[in-house]
C-alpha positions as CSV (number, residue, x, y, z in Angstrom):
1,M,-13.7,-35.5,-12.0
2,T,-11.7,-38.1,-13.7
3,I,-13.0,-41.1,-15.7
4,A,-10.7,-44.1,-14.9
5,D,-9.5,-46.3,-18.1
6,H,-11.8,-44.0,-20.5
7,L,-10.2,-45.6,-23.1
8,A,-10.5,-48.9,-22.2
9,L,-13.9,-49.3,-21.2
10,P,-17.3,-47.8,-23.0
11,Y,-18.2,-46.2,-19.5
12,G,-16.9,-45.3,-16.3
13,V,-17.6,-44.1,-12.7
14,G,-16.0,-40.5,-12.0
15,T,-13.7,-40.0,-9.6
16,I,-14.3,-36.8,-7.2
17,T,-11.7,-35.2,-5.3
18,Q,-12.8,-32.8,-2.6
19,T,-11.9,-31.5,0.9
20,C,-13.2,-32.9,3.8
21,N,-15.6,-30.2,4.8
22,P,-18.6,-31.2,2.6
23,T,-20.9,-33.7,3.8
24,T,-21.9,-34.8,0.3
25,F,-20.4,-36.3,-2.8
26,C,-22.0,-36.3,-6.4
27,I,-20.3,-39.0,-8.4
28,P,-20.9,-39.2,-12.0
29,I,-21.4,-42.0,-14.8
30,A,-20.1,-41.4,-18.3
31,A,-19.5,-42.5,-21.9
32,A,-16.1,-42.7,-22.4
33,V,-14.6,-40.6,-25.5
34,A,-13.3,-43.9,-26.9
35,V,-16.6,-45.4,-27.1
36,P,-19.4,-42.8,-28.2
37,V,-23.1,-43.7,-27.1
38,D,-25.7,-43.9,-30.3
39,N,-29.4,-44.6,-30.4
40,V,-29.7,-45.9,-26.9
41,K,-33.0,-45.3,-25.3
42,G,-32.4,-46.0,-21.6
43,Y,-30.2,-47.4,-18.9
44,D,-30.6,-49.7,-16.5
45,L,-27.5,-50.2,-13.8
46,V,-26.3,-51.5,-10.4
47,L,-24.1,-49.3,-8.1
48,N,-22.0,-50.9,-5.5
49,Y,-20.8,-48.6,-2.7
50,D,-18.7,-48.8,0.5
51,K,-21.5,-48.4,3.2
52,T,-19.0,-48.1,6.1
53,K,-18.3,-44.8,4.6
54,V,-21.0,-43.5,2.4
55,T,-24.9,-43.5,1.6
56,P,-27.1,-42.7,-1.2
57,T,-29.2,-39.9,-0.7
58,G,-31.4,-40.9,-3.6
59,N,-31.0,-37.9,-5.2
60,I,-30.2,-38.3,-8.9
61,T,-29.3,-35.7,-11.4
62,V,-29.3,-36.1,-15.3
63,F,-26.9,-34.0,-17.5
64,D,-27.8,-32.9,-21.2
65,N,-24.2,-34.0,-22.4
66,L,-26.2,-36.8,-24.2
67,I,-29.9,-35.8,-24.1
68,S,-31.8,-32.6,-23.2
69,S,-32.3,-33.6,-19.5
70,T,-35.7,-32.1,-19.5
71,L,-36.4,-35.4,-21.3
72,V,-35.4,-38.0,-19.1
73,E,-36.7,-39.1,-15.6
74,T,-35.2,-41.9,-13.1
75,A,-35.9,-44.1,-10.6
76,N,-33.8,-45.9,-8.3
77,S,-33.9,-48.6,-5.2
78,I,-31.6,-48.5,-2.4
79,D,-30.4,-51.5,-0.4
80,L,-28.8,-50.0,2.9
81,V,-28.0,-53.9,4.0
82,A,-25.8,-54.4,0.8
83,G,-24.8,-51.6,-0.2
84,T,-26.2,-51.8,-3.7
85,M,-28.6,-49.3,-5.8
86,N,-30.3,-49.9,-8.6
87,I,-31.0,-47.3,-10.8
88,S,-33.3,-47.0,-14.2
89,V,-32.9,-43.8,-16.7
90,Y,-35.4,-43.3,-19.1
91,F,-37.4,-40.8,-21.3
92,K,-40.5,-39.0,-20.2
93,G,-44.1,-39.7,-22.1
94,S,-43.9,-36.4,-23.2
95,A,-40.4,-36.7,-25.1
96,P,-40.4,-37.1,-28.9
97,S,-40.7,-40.6,-30.2
98,N,-37.2,-40.4,-31.9
99,S,-35.5,-39.2,-28.7
100,E,-32.1,-41.3,-27.8
101,F,-28.8,-40.8,-26.1
102,N,-26.0,-39.7,-28.2
103,G,-22.3,-38.6,-27.5
104,V,-20.0,-39.0,-24.8
105,G,-19.9,-37.3,-21.3
106,N,-21.7,-37.5,-18.2
107,I,-25.1,-39.1,-18.1
108,I,-26.3,-38.9,-14.6
109,C,-24.7,-38.0,-11.0
110,V,-25.7,-40.0,-8.0
111,E,-25.2,-38.3,-4.8
112,F,-23.7,-39.5,-1.5
113,S,-23.4,-38.5,2.0
114,K,-20.8,-39.4,4.2
115,T,-20.9,-41.3,7.1
116,T,-18.9,-41.2,10.5
117,G,-16.9,-43.8,9.3
118,F,-15.1,-41.7,6.5
119,G,-12.5,-40.0,7.9
120,P,-11.3,-36.3,6.6
121,A,-8.3,-38.2,4.5
122,D,-10.1,-40.8,3.0
123,E,-11.7,-42.6,0.2
124,A,-14.5,-44.9,-0.8
125,I,-14.8,-47.0,-3.8
126,I,-18.0,-46.8,-6.2
127,S,-18.4,-49.4,-8.8
128,V,-21.0,-50.3,-11.6
129,P,-20.9,-54.1,-12.0
130,F,-23.7,-54.1,-14.3
131,L,-24.7,-51.5,-16.6
132,Q,-27.3,-52.2,-19.7
133,E,-28.0,-49.9,-22.6
134,S,-31.5,-50.3,-24.1
135,R,-32.0,-49.8,-28.0
136,I,-35.1,-50.7,-30.2
137,T,-33.7,-53.9,-31.2
138,G,-33.1,-55.1,-27.8
139,V,-30.3,-54.5,-25.1
140,T,-26.5,-54.2,-24.5
141,T,-24.4,-55.1,-21.4
142,Q,-21.3,-53.0,-21.3
143,P,-18.5,-52.8,-18.6
144,V,-17.4,-49.9,-16.5
145,S,-14.4,-48.6,-15.0
146,S,-14.9,-47.9,-11.2
147,G,-14.5,-44.5,-9.1
148,K,-13.8,-43.1,-6.1
149,A,-15.0,-40.3,-4.0
150,I,-11.9,-38.9,-2.1
151,T,-11.6,-35.9,0.7
152,Y,-8.7,-34.4,2.0
153,Q,-7.7,-31.9,4.4
154,D,-7.4,-28.5,3.2
155,Q,-4.3,-26.9,3.5
156,N,-5.1,-23.5,1.5
157,Y,-5.2,-20.7,3.4
158,P,-6.7,-17.5,0.9
159,G,-5.6,-14.4,2.5
160,T,-5.7,-10.7,1.3
161,L,-3.0,-8.0,1.9
162,K,-4.8,-4.4,1.6
163,F,-3.9,-0.7,2.5
164,W,-5.9,0.5,5.3
165,S,-7.0,3.8,4.4
166,D,-9.6,2.0,1.8
167,N,-11.3,-0.6,0.6
168,A,-9.5,-0.2,-2.8
169,T,-6.1,-0.1,-2.5
170,R,-4.6,-3.5,-2.7
171,I,-0.9,-4.5,-1.5
172,E,0.3,-6.1,-5.0
173,Y,3.5,-7.6,-6.4
174,N,3.8,-9.0,-9.6
175,A,6.5,-12.2,-9.8
176,A,7.0,-11.3,-13.5
177,L,8.2,-8.1,-12.9
178,P,10.0,-8.4,-9.2
179,N,11.6,-4.6,-9.4
180,A,8.2,-3.1,-10.4
181,R,6.7,-3.5,-6.9
182,L,8.0,-3.5,-3.0
183,K,8.0,-7.6,-2.1
184,T,5.9,-8.5,0.6
185,T,6.4,-11.9,2.0
186,V,4.1,-14.2,4.0
187,Q,6.0,-17.1,6.0
188,G,4.6,-19.4,8.6
189,A,5.4,-18.8,12.4
190,N,4.8,-20.2,15.9
191,L,2.1,-18.1,17.3
192,A,3.2,-18.9,20.8
193,T,6.8,-18.5,20.6
194,S,7.2,-15.9,17.2
195,V,9.9,-18.3,15.8
196,L,9.7,-18.2,11.8
197,N,9.1,-21.5,10.2
198,P,13.0,-22.9,9.5
199,N,12.2,-24.2,5.9
200,N,11.6,-20.7,5.1
201,V,8.8,-21.2,3.0
202,K,7.3,-17.8,1.2
203,V,4.8,-17.0,-0.7
204,S,3.6,-12.9,-2.1
205,P,0.3,-11.6,-3.3
206,N,-0.6,-11.4,-6.5
207,M,-1.8,-8.4,-8.6
208,T,-5.0,-8.4,-6.7
209,G,-3.7,-8.5,-3.3
210,K,-4.2,-12.1,-2.5
211,F,-1.9,-15.2,-1.7
212,T,-2.2,-18.8,-1.0
213,Y,0.0,-19.9,2.2
214,D,0.3,-23.5,2.9
215,L,-0.7,-24.3,6.8
216,L,1.5,-27.1,6.7
217,N,4.1,-24.3,7.6
218,G,2.6,-23.3,10.5
219,L,-0.9,-22.1,11.8
220,A,0.3,-18.4,12.0
221,I,1.8,-16.1,9.9
222,Y,4.6,-13.3,9.8
223,I,3.9,-10.6,7.0
224,A,7.0,-8.5,5.9
225,R,7.0,-5.5,4.0
226,D,10.0,-3.6,4.8
227,V,11.9,-0.7,2.7
228,D,15.6,-0.8,2.1
229,N,17.6,1.6,4.7
230,A,19.2,3.2,1.8
231,V,15.7,4.2,0.3
232,A,14.1,8.0,1.1
233,V,10.4,7.8,2.2
234,Q,9.9,11.7,2.4
235,L,7.5,11.0,-0.1
236,L,5.3,8.9,2.2
237,V,6.6,10.0,5.6
238,N,6.4,13.7,5.9
239,A,5.4,17.0,7.5
240,A,2.0,16.5,7.1
241,D,2.1,13.5,9.1
242,A,4.0,14.9,11.6
243,A,1.4,18.0,11.8
244,I,-1.4,15.2,12.6
245,G,1.1,13.9,15.4
246,K,1.4,17.3,17.0
247,T,-2.4,17.6,16.7
248,I,-3.2,14.9,18.5
249,L,-0.2,15.4,21.3
250,I,-1.8,18.7,22.3
251,N,-5.6,17.4,22.1
252,G,-6.2,19.3,19.3
253,A,-9.7,19.0,17.4
254,F,-8.9,15.8,15.3
255,T,-10.2,12.0,16.0
256,P,-7.7,9.7,14.7
257,S,-8.4,6.0,13.7
258,I,-6.6,3.2,14.8
259,Y,-4.8,2.9,11.7
260,Q,-3.8,6.6,12.2
261,M,-2.7,5.9,15.9
262,L,-0.9,2.6,14.3
263,A,0.8,4.8,12.1
264,L,2.2,7.3,14.3
265,D,3.6,4.8,16.8
266,V,6.3,4.2,14.9
267,N,8.9,3.0,17.5
268,L,6.1,0.8,18.7
269,D,6.4,1.3,22.6
270,G,2.3,1.7,22.8
271,V,2.1,5.4,23.2
272,V,2.5,8.4,21.0
273,S,5.1,11.0,22.4
274,A,7.1,13.7,21.4
275,G,9.4,10.7,20.9
276,D,7.7,9.5,17.6
277,I,7.0,13.1,16.2
278,S,10.9,13.6,16.2
279,Q,11.6,10.4,14.7
280,M,9.0,10.5,12.0
281,K,10.9,14.1,11.1
282,Q,14.1,12.4,11.3
283,R,13.1,9.8,8.8
284,A,11.8,12.2,6.5
285,T,14.7,14.0,6.3
286,N,16.9,10.7,6.3
287,N,18.5,12.1,9.4
288,I,17.9,8.4,10.5
289,T,17.5,5.9,7.8
290,E,15.1,3.3,10.0
291,F,12.5,4.2,13.0
292,Q,14.5,3.2,16.6
293,Q,11.9,0.8,17.9
294,A,11.3,-0.6,21.3
295,W,11.8,-4.3,20.6
296,N,15.0,-3.7,18.6
297,Y,16.7,-0.6,20.3
298,S,18.3,0.0,23.5
299,A,17.2,3.1,25.6
300,A,21.1,4.3,24.5
301,G,19.9,3.9,20.7
302,V,21.9,0.7,20.3
303,S,20.2,-1.6,18.1
304,N,20.2,-5.6,18.6
305,G,21.2,-5.8,15.0
306,Q,17.6,-6.8,13.8
307,L,15.9,-4.2,11.3
308,S,13.3,-1.9,12.5
309,K,9.6,-2.7,11.0
310,D,8.5,-0.2,8.3
311,W,5.0,-1.9,7.9
312,V,3.0,-3.7,10.8
313,F,-0.1,-5.6,9.6
314,A,-3.3,-6.4,11.8
315,D,-6.4,-8.8,10.8
316,S,-10.0,-7.8,9.9
317,L,-11.0,-10.0,13.5
318,R,-8.6,-8.0,15.7
319,I,-9.8,-4.5,14.5
320,K,-13.4,-5.8,14.5
321,N,-13.6,-7.5,18.1
322,N,-10.7,-6.7,20.1
323,A,-11.5,-3.8,22.9
324,A,-8.2,-2.5,22.5
325,Y,-8.4,-1.4,18.9
326,Q,-11.9,0.9,19.5
327,I,-11.5,4.1,20.4
328,S,-11.4,5.2,24.4
329,A,-14.6,6.1,25.6
330,T,-12.7,9.6,26.9
331,F,-11.0,10.2,24.2
332,P,-8.8,12.2,24.0
333,A,-8.4,10.7,27.7
334,N,-7.2,7.2,28.1
335,D,-10.2,5.1,29.6
336,G,-7.5,2.2,30.3
337,V,-9.2,-0.1,27.4
338,G,-9.3,1.5,23.8
339,Y,-6.7,3.6,21.8
340,S,-5.6,7.0,23.1
341,K,-2.0,8.5,22.8
342,A,-1.5,7.2,26.5
343,K,-2.5,3.6,24.9
344,V,-1.5,2.4,21.6
345,P,-2.1,-1.4,21.1
346,V,1.1,-2.9,19.5
347,T,-0.2,-5.6,16.9
348,P,1.7,-8.5,17.1
349,F,4.3,-8.9,14.0
350,V,2.7,-13.1,13.8
351,L,-0.3,-13.3,13.6
352,P,-3.0,-16.5,13.9
353,T,-4.8,-17.8,10.7
354,T,-8.6,-18.1,10.7
355,V,-8.7,-22.1,11.2
356,V,-10.8,-24.1,12.9
357,D,-10.5,-28.1,13.8
358,Y,-7.3,-28.3,12.0
359,F,-6.3,-31.4,13.1
360,N,-9.4,-33.3,12.1
361,C,-11.1,-31.3,9.1
362,P,-9.8,-27.5,8.7
363,V,-12.4,-25.4,8.4
364,I,-10.8,-22.1,7.1
365,T,-12.0,-18.7,6.6
366,S,-10.5,-16.6,4.3
367,E,-8.9,-13.0,5.9
368,T,-8.0,-9.7,4.8
369,F,-4.4,-7.8,6.3
370,S,-4.6,-4.4,6.5
371,G,-1.0,-2.6,6.3
372,I,-0.2,0.2,7.9
373,M,3.5,1.9,7.0
374,L,4.6,3.4,10.1
375,G,4.7,7.4,9.7
376,D,2.7,7.5,6.9
377,V,-0.4,8.9,8.9
378,D,-2.3,10.4,6.6
379,G,-2.5,7.8,4.4
380,N,-0.1,9.1,1.3
381,Y,0.6,5.5,0.0
382,A,-3.0,4.8,-0.9
383,T,-1.9,7.2,-4.1
384,Y,1.9,5.6,-4.4
385,A,2.0,4.5,-8.1
386,A,4.3,1.4,-9.1
387,D,7.0,3.5,-10.9
388,G,8.0,5.0,-7.1
389,I,6.1,8.3,-8.3
390,L,3.3,9.9,-6.5
391,K,0.1,10.4,-8.3
392,S,-0.4,14.2,-8.4
393,T,-3.3,16.3,-10.4
394,T,-2.9,19.2,-8.1
395,S,-1.5,22.9,-9.1
396,N,0.0,23.2,-5.7
397,K,3.5,24.7,-6.2
398,V,6.7,25.2,-4.0
399,I,8.6,27.8,-5.5
400,F,12.2,28.5,-5.1
401,D,13.1,31.8,-6.4
402,I,16.4,32.1,-7.4
403,S,15.7,36.1,-8.9
404,K,15.3,37.1,-5.3
405,A,18.3,35.6,-3.9
406,V,20.4,37.4,-1.6
407,V,23.9,37.7,-1.7
408,N,25.9,38.8,1.6
409,G,29.6,38.0,1.4
410,N,30.4,34.5,0.9
411,T,26.7,33.3,1.6
412,V,23.6,33.6,-0.4
413,D,20.0,32.7,0.1
414,V,17.6,31.4,-2.0
415,P,13.9,31.9,-0.6
416,V,11.1,29.6,-1.0
417,S,7.4,30.4,-1.4
418,I,4.0,28.1,-1.6
419,I,1.5,28.7,-3.9
420,S,-1.6,26.4,-2.6
421,D,-5.4,26.2,-3.7
422,E,-6.2,25.2,-0.1
423,P,-4.5,25.7,3.3
424,V,-1.1,24.7,3.7
425,N,0.4,23.2,7.4
426,A,3.1,20.7,6.1
427,L,6.0,21.7,4.0
428,D,8.8,19.1,2.8
429,F,11.0,19.2,0.0
430,A,14.1,17.4,-1.4
431,F,17.0,18.4,-4.1
432,Q,20.6,17.9,-4.6
433,F,22.7,20.9,-5.8
434,N,25.9,21.5,-7.5
435,E,28.7,21.1,-5.0
436,D,31.3,23.0,-7.3
437,K,29.4,26.5,-6.6
438,L,27.4,25.6,-3.3
439,S,27.9,24.3,0.0
440,F,24.8,23.7,2.3
441,N,24.7,26.4,5.4
442,T,21.1,26.1,6.6
443,V,17.2,26.4,6.2
444,E,16.1,29.6,8.3
445,S,12.0,30.1,8.5
446,K,10.1,33.3,8.1
447,S,7.9,32.5,11.1
448,T,8.4,31.2,14.8
449,D,5.0,29.0,14.3
450,I,7.1,27.1,11.5
451,D,8.8,23.9,13.5
452,G,11.1,22.8,10.9
453,M,14.1,20.4,10.1
454,S,16.6,20.0,7.4
455,H,19.3,17.3,6.7
456,Y,22.4,16.9,4.1
457,N,22.6,13.5,3.5
458,T,26.0,13.1,2.5
459,N,25.6,9.6,1.2
460,D,23.3,10.3,-1.3
461,K,24.2,13.9,-1.3
462,T,20.7,15.1,-0.9
463,L,19.3,18.1,1.2
464,R,16.0,17.4,3.0
465,Y,13.5,19.7,4.6
466,T,10.6,19.0,6.4
467,A,8.4,21.4,8.6
468,D,4.9,22.0,9.8
469,N,3.0,24.9,11.0
470,M,-0.5,24.6,12.9
471,N,-1.6,28.1,11.8
472,N,-0.8,27.2,8.3
473,F,2.1,28.6,6.0
474,D,1.8,32.0,4.3
475,L,0.7,31.5,0.7
476,N,2.5,33.7,-2.3
477,K,5.2,34.9,0.4
478,E,8.5,33.5,1.1
479,V,8.3,31.0,4.0
480,V,11.8,29.5,4.6
481,T,15.1,30.7,3.3
482,I,17.7,28.2,2.2
483,R,21.6,29.5,3.0
484,F,24.5,28.5,1.1
485,N,27.9,29.2,1.3
486,I,29.2,30.5,-1.9
487,V,32.4,28.1,-4.1
488,D,32.2,29.9,-7.0
489,G,30.6,31.9,-9.4
490,K,27.2,32.3,-11.0
491,I,24.6,29.7,-10.1
492,S,21.0,28.8,-11.9
493,E,18.4,26.3,-11.7
494,E,20.4,24.1,-13.3
495,D,22.8,24.0,-9.9
496,I,19.8,22.5,-8.4
497,K,18.4,19.3,-9.4
498,S,16.6,16.5,-8.3
499,T,14.1,18.5,-6.8
500,L,11.1,17.3,-5.0
501,G,8.2,19.3,-3.5
502,I,5.3,17.8,-1.2
503,L,2.4,20.1,0.5
504,N,0.2,18.6,3.1
505,G,1.5,15.2,2.9
506,K,0.8,15.4,-1.4
507,K,3.2,15.8,-4.2
508,A,3.1,19.1,-5.4
509,N,5.0,21.0,-8.7
510,V,8.4,22.6,-7.8
511,E,9.2,26.0,-9.8
512,F,12.3,27.5,-10.4
513,R,11.9,31.8,-11.3
514,N,14.3,33.2,-13.3
515,S,17.7,31.9,-14.5
516,S,20.4,33.0,-12.4
517,I,22.5,35.0,-9.8
518,N,26.4,36.0,-10.0
519,T,27.8,35.2,-6.7
520,S,31.1,36.6,-7.4
521,S,32.4,39.7,-5.8
522,N,33.8,41.1,-9.0
523,V,30.6,43.8,-8.4
524,S,30.2,45.9,-5.6
525,T,27.2,47.7,-4.0
526,S,26.2,49.9,-1.2
527,V,22.9,50.6,0.1
528,Y,22.9,53.2,3.1
529,P,21.1,53.8,5.4
530,N,19.4,50.7,6.4
531,P,17.5,50.9,8.3
532,T,16.3,54.1,6.9
533,T,13.5,56.8,7.4
534,G,12.7,57.3,3.6
535,L,15.9,58.0,1.7
536,L,18.0,55.4,-0.1
537,N,21.1,55.7,-1.0
538,V,22.4,53.0,-3.6
539,V,26.0,52.8,-5.0
540,V,27.4,50.5,-7.5
541,S,30.6,49.7,-9.7
542,E,28.7,48.9,-12.9
543,N,25.8,50.4,-14.8
544,S,22.6,48.7,-13.1
545,M,18.9,48.9,-12.5
546,V,17.2,49.5,-9.3
547,Q,14.0,47.5,-8.4
548,L,12.2,47.3,-4.9
549,F,9.5,45.1,-4.1
550,D,7.6,44.2,-1.0
551,M,7.6,41.0,0.7
552,S,4.9,39.5,-1.0
553,G,7.1,39.8,-4.5
554,K,5.0,42.9,-5.5
555,Q,7.1,45.7,-7.5
556,V,6.3,49.0,-5.5
557,L,8.9,51.5,-6.8
558,V,9.5,52.3,-10.3
559,Q,12.5,50.9,-12.3
560,T,15.5,53.1,-11.7
561,N,18.8,53.6,-13.6
562,V,21.9,53.9,-11.9
563,T,25.4,54.8,-13.1
564,A,28.5,53.3,-12.3
565,N,29.9,54.5,-9.1
566,E,27.6,57.2,-9.0
567,K,25.4,57.7,-5.9
568,Q,21.6,57.1,-6.7
569,E,19.0,59.0,-4.0
570,I,15.7,56.8,-4.1
571,N,12.7,58.3,-2.1
572,I,10.7,55.6,-0.3
573,D,9.1,57.4,1.8
574,G,5.4,57.2,0.4
575,L,5.6,53.6,1.5
576,S,4.3,52.0,4.6
577,G,6.8,50.6,7.3
578,G,8.3,47.4,7.1
579,V,10.8,45.1,5.3
580,Y,11.3,45.6,1.7
581,L,13.7,43.4,-1.5
582,L,16.0,46.0,-3.1
583,K,17.1,44.0,-6.0
584,I,20.1,45.3,-8.2
585,S,21.0,43.7,-11.7
586,N,22.4,44.1,-14.9
587,E,23.3,41.3,-17.2
588,N,26.3,40.3,-15.4
589,F,24.8,40.3,-12.0
590,N,21.9,40.1,-9.5
591,S,21.8,41.1,-6.0
592,I,19.0,41.6,-3.7
593,E,19.3,43.1,-0.2
594,R,16.7,43.8,2.5
595,V,15.8,47.4,3.5
596,V,13.9,48.1,6.7
597,L,11.5,51.3,6.4
598,N,11.2,52.6,9.7
599,K,8.2,55.0,10.1
């Protein structure tokens, strides 16, 4: 509200500006700041209005700026033909005898309703040709500046971006710290053609996930949120997600939400298939840097040059009202209507705004758009921190046990085990290593139930591994072995760095056990016969000690000392048949060999 010429005239009619949607205005009449009111007992005034556009409703509101509104009452008469209104403002009989209007600000507000002649973008002048102040000693006529009732067509479309897994995680952006969060942009587009606005006007959400989009840029929007292809996504897309997908593919006991199905369809072909699982595992290990999708890749895997989508968005009305986004009535079978693994709705990249009667008087409803990161089926993004680190309070661990590494010629096998307070069906890890001492050979699974994939990315020099086990991994036991080719000398935990461990899709602690192992061939060892029926002979070129462990890491034989180049006989006949680990070590070297006891 503004008071026209408030410095020039003692009173003014306010100018009210509002969207075309409300059917009424309340026009204030105020005392100007430059001319404070004093000792006034009442007001009489005549108000003129444009009868082709507005009509007084007869409702008058008294403000508290100059006097308590509880002490005041009003009377009015309306001449609809002339377009005038007579108003009197005076004290009630119960008001104290010393009551008076004093000060500056709004005195009364006169309500008007719009007529059919008032356009969506229009204005009507309201004037007061006569205003009379009443005092104990007489009356004074004062000039009053005119005001207007103005309407405009609202172009501001309010929206909210949130992550699908809950109602609390907003997709945020801080313009003051542009590098702190992944940027999301909202841009105008043509709904029929999906062509983006050529003006390229973009807005981003604020720190509450809310954005305001100008409808002049188009009645549909394109929401873009994509990860740089150089960035590894294993923290969010990993074996836990692939395990869910595999369960659905084999009709396992799992009922996915529509958001999980959308996240699983990483190639956006409308079907969840083994091909999606393949790409998720390849993306987790950075074997591919983007999902190959049906809209931008040929069947031969050739891109049309446009970057693939990492995120898709769905409006709440679509999720609520579109039958394709409701679960199949015969799930996991396909009923031809709702979603199933054989029929997943492909959410369009361009989404409509919720606007009615745009070209007359727009009625705009705020909308919430749910973001789905493709491949992140278990909703890990909800725990993703702005600094790029997933929050984790878990005590779960991925253990690289260098102390039990096995040297075999020019290779060394480093066992990996899991500690967890819950069953684990998904394991991911990533690390870099000292290439002056080691080169990557392979990752070997210790169970046929493990479906694993490894990839060494030469660009960021990182080894990534992703695996799932539908029967759950063994805990506190070796589950996989990382085999390196030996380049030179002794390796220690310092030679493996930038480690990342993920169990069931959640970040886990990474632990190294013992400090180093000498991989040089200067110390020779011989263990025979192997397999054995109960007796082992051990010969070492240096004084050493020998320890025997079962596959869980439990020591099962008292430590035995071996003299250099002398055969030491060890009796293990009292043990159960199976595979054991024989550790031979001294301060200069450490070697572990698998021993098979046949009984």
